[in-house]
C-alpha positions in Angstrom: 195.1 18.0 60.7 197.3 16.1 63.1 198.9 17.6 66.1 201.7 16.7 68.4 202.0 18.6 71.7 199.8 21.4 70.2 201.9 21.5 67.1 200.1 21.0 63.8 201.5 18.9 60.9 200.5 19.7 57.4 198.8 17.0 55.4 200.0 14.9 53.7 202.8 14.4 56.2 206.3 15.3 55.0 208.9 12.6 55.7 211.9 14.8 55.0 214.6 14.3 57.7 216.7 17.1 59.2 220.1 17.5 57.6 222.9 20.0 57.7 224.8 21.3 60.8 223.0 22.0 64.0 224.9 25.3 64.4 225.3 27.5 61.3 228.6 29.0 60.4 227.5 32.5 59.5 229.2 36.0 59.5 229.5 35.9 63.3 231.5 32.6 63.0 233.8 34.2 60.5 234.4 37.1 62.9 235.0 34.7 65.8 237.5 32.6 63.8 239.4 35.7 62.5 239.5 37.6 65.9 240.5 34.5 67.9 243.2 33.6 65.4 244.7 37.1 65.4 244.4 37.2 69.2 246.2 33.9 69.5 248.9 35.1 67.2 249.4 38.3 69.2 249.4 36.3 72.4 252.0 33.9 71.2 254.3 36.8 70.3 253.7 38.4 73.7 254.4 35.2 75.5 257.6 34.7 73.7 258.8 38.1 74.9 257.7 37.6 78.5 258.9 34.0 79.0 255.7 32.1 78.2 253.9 32.4 81.6 251.6 29.6 82.5 248.4 31.7 82.7 249.2 33.2 79.3 249.6 29.7 77.8 246.3 28.6 79.2 244.5 31.7 77.8 246.2 31.0 74.4 245.0 27.4 74.4 241.4 28.6 75.2 241.5 31.1 72.3 242.9 28.4 70.0 240.1 26.1 71.0 237.4 28.7 70.3 239.0 29.5 66.9 239.2 25.8 66.1 235.5 25.4 66.9 234.5 28.3 64.7 236.6 26.9 61.8 234.9 23.5 62.3 231.5 25.2 62.0 232.5 26.8 58.7 233.9 23.5 57.4 230.7 21.6 58.5 228.5 24.2 56.9 230.1 23.9 53.4 230.4 20.1 53.8 226.7 19.7 54.2 225.7 22.2 51.6 227.3 20.2 48.8 224.8 17.3 49.3 221.6 19.3 50.1 218.5 19.0 47.8 217.2 22.1 46.0 214.2 24.0 47.4 211.1 24.1 45.2 210.8 27.9 46.0 207.1 27.6 45.8 206.2 31.1 47.2 208.5 33.0 44.8 208.9 30.8 41.7 205.7 28.8 41.8 203.2 31.4 43.1 205.0 34.6 42.2 204.9 36.2 45.7 207.4 38.9 46.5 209.4 37.9 49.6 211.2 40.8 51.2 212.2 39.1 54.5 212.2 35.7 56.3 211.5 34.9 59.9 214.4 32.6 61.0 214.5 31.1 57.5 210.7 30.8 57.1 209.2 32.9 54.2 205.6 33.9 54.7 202.8 35.6 52.8 199.3 36.3 54.3 196.2 37.6 52.6 192.4 37.3 52.4 190.6 35.5 49.6 188.4 37.3 48.7 189.6 40.6 50.2 186.7 42.7 48.9 183.7 41.8 51.0 180.1 42.7 51.8 178.7 42.8 55.4 178.0 39.3 56.6 180.0 37.6 53.8 182.5 34.9 54.3 186.2 35.0 53.5 189.4 33.0 54.1 192.7 34.0 55.6 195.5 32.3 53.7 198.8 32.0 55.4 201.5 30.7 53.0 204.7 29.4 54.7 207.9 28.0 53.3 210.9 26.7 55.2 214.1 27.6 53.5 216.3 25.7 56.0 217.6 22.2 55.9 216.1 21.5 59.4 212.6 21.7 60.6 210.9 24.9 61.9 207.9 25.5 64.1 206.0 28.6 62.8 204.0 30.2 65.6 201.2 32.4 64.3 199.1 34.9 66.3 196.1 36.0 64.3 193.9 38.8 65.6 192.1 39.7 67.7 189.4 41.1 65.5 185.9 40.6 67.1 184.0 41.6 63.9 185.8 38.8 62.0 184.8 36.2 64.6 188.1 36.4 66.6 187.2 37.9 70.0 190.6 36.6 71.2 193.8 36.1 69.3 194.1 32.8 67.5 197.4 31.1 68.4 198.6 28.2 66.3 202.0 26.4 66.0 202.7 24.8 62.6 205.5 22.3 61.9 207.4 22.7 58.7 209.8 20.0 57.6 213.1 20.9 56.0 212.3 22.7 52.7 208.5 22.2 53.1 205.9 24.7 51.8 202.4 24.7 53.2 199.3 26.9 53.5 197.2 27.4 56.6 193.6 28.4 55.7 191.3 30.0 58.3 187.6 30.5 57.4 186.3 33.9 58.7 183.3 36.2 58.1 182.6 39.9 58.2 180.1 40.9 60.9 177.1 42.8 59.5 177.9 45.7 61.8 181.4 46.3 60.4 181.4 49.7 58.7 182.3 50.0 55.1 185.9 50.9 54.3 189.5 49.7 54.6 190.2 47.3 57.5 193.0 45.0 58.5 193.8 42.2 61.0 197.1 41.9 62.8 199.2 38.8 62.3 202.4 38.0 64.1 204.9 35.3 63.1 207.6 33.8 65.3 209.7 30.7 64.5 211.3 28.1 66.7 214.2 25.8 65.8 213.6 22.6 67.7 216.4 20.6 66.1 219.0 23.1 65.3 219.7 25.8 62.7 220.9 24.0 59.6 221.7 25.9 56.4 219.8 27.6 53.7 218.8 25.2 50.9 220.0 25.8 47.3 217.5 27.8 45.1 216.3 29.9 48.0 216.4 33.7 48.4 219.5 34.5 50.3 219.7 38.3 50.1 216.7 39.0 52.2 216.4 40.2 55.8 216.1 37.4 58.3 214.1 38.6 61.3 213.2 37.1 64.7 209.6 38.4 64.6 207.4 39.5 61.7 204.4 41.7 62.2 201.8 42.0 59.4 198.6 44.0 59.0 196.5 42.1 56.5 194.1 44.4 54.7 190.6 43.8 53.4 187.8 46.0 52.1 184.1 46.1 53.2 181.7 47.5 50.7 178.7 49.7 51.6 175.5 47.6 51.9 173.2 47.8 48.9 169.8 46.2 48.1 171.5 43.2 46.7 174.0 42.6 49.5 171.4 43.4 52.2 169.6 40.1 51.4 172.8 38.0 51.4 172.7 35.4 54.2 175.0 36.1 57.1 177.9 33.6 57.2 179.3 32.4 60.6 183.0 32.4 60.9 184.5 29.0 61.4 188.2 29.3 62.6 187.8 25.7 64.1 187.6 24.4 60.5 191.1 25.7 59.6 193.1 23.6 57.2 196.9 23.1 57.1 197.9 21.6 53.7 201.3 20.7 52.5 202.2 22.2 49.0 205.8 21.0 48.5 208.3 18.6 49.9 212.0 18.4 48.9 211.5 14.6 49.2 209.3 14.9 46.1 210.3 15.9 42.6 207.6 18.6 42.2 205.3 20.8 44.2 201.5 20.1 44.5 200.0 23.5 43.8 196.7 21.9 42.9 196.3 21.3 46.7 195.6 25.0 47.2 192.2 24.8 45.7 191.1 21.8 47.8 192.4 23.5 50.9 190.5 26.7 50.2 187.2 25.0 49.5 187.3 22.1 52.1 184.8 22.4 54.8 183.7 25.9 53.9 181.3 26.5 51.0 181.8 29.5 48.7 179.9 32.5 50.0 181.4 35.1 47.8 179.3 38.3 47.5 
């Protein structure tokens, strides 16, 4: 993995440049344009009745400027959308995940593989991410803490996603022999930064989903009761330092690379499935 100012880039590097407007023309922009236009019209009628006072004229000009700016944002949004490439929609179409919300245009799915474990066995936390926007995003993950999975303190990582890029972050972990049998979970929090502006949603992405500022997840896993067979299983050491960040799709390429998932899961961490 390559990093720049503590931000990790998925491999292979995605050369997709940012595109689309820096500021998005969304519902709030429509509201601003409409309200300023109506206010300007009402102000013009009022000024005509009151002799067009100077202060009123200046206020009218200011409102017209705000309305013009909002209208430009809307025009710029649709102008860029006509030339944008289509998203590969890897998480929903390629892998069949159900996406109910995004975090500032980033879709995410997190789970263990395997998620049914024996005490002392190894597992992997898979964090699938996909940027639905036409400009890059920085996905900030906080994983844990969970001392009995080898995370005495939260694991903080910042992951760069190019426009339309899909990637997976794989963290090797292991269940402590002292973890009791039953259902457990690890907390995961996702926040997203927009270092180069907002952009617009790419074609072929899920639009009718909630877009949140912060996403909190409780990722479940099950620990089986120890038996004679599992009691002799060698204890695996968790290795979060061997995490892999692998690119799965780029809108600069014609198709996704879903075969990269297997190499990301197995790289640097032998299979210790119970």
